[in-house]
C-alpha positions, -999 to +999 in steps of 0.1 A: +790+450+448+778+414+445+745+405+460+739+369+471+706+355+461+698+324+482+680+295+465+665+264+482+674+239+454+707+230+438+699+248+406+676+276+394+668+289+359+680+323+349+645+337+345+635+325+379+666+340+395+659+374+379+623+373+394+636+361+428+661+390+429+635+415+419+651+425+386+619+415+367+583+408+378+575+380+354+589+355+330+578+376+300+597+406+314+628+383+318+625+373+281+623+409+270+652+419+293+674+392+278+668+404+243+672+441+251+702+445+275+735+428+278+735+401+305+764+378+314+766+345+334+802+340+347+814+365+322+798+350+291+769+366+273+736+348+279+702+351+262+684+320+274+661+325+303+661+287+309+698+286+315+705+265+346+724+283+373+743+266+401+758+277+435+785+303+429+773+314+394+775+352+389+749+371+368+756+406+357+728+427+344+721+465+342+749+473+367+738+446+392+759+416+401+739+386+415+756+355+429+736+323+432+739+309+468+723+276+478+708+283+512+713+258+540+682+239+550+660+257+576+665+246+612+630+233+613+636+211+583+667+196+600+647+189+632+620+171+612+645+150+592+647+113+604+677+105+624+704+084+606+705+048+616+738+035+631 
């Protein structure tokens, strides 16, 4: 089953995604993981923790499937945004 991992920016690095999803606790753990177990991004083997991921990218690691999902801005952020000028 694919688990969506919402991010607030347009991109996220692979190591950051692994931390955000709770797969690892630190960047050094991510580095070790990438050299010790098979990990794929969109079906291609990946070993770089700095790999840029975008909305819709799918990461498979240790039986988990994570999909990057750009979260919509919080309602409060929308309320605070200046109104568009006509």
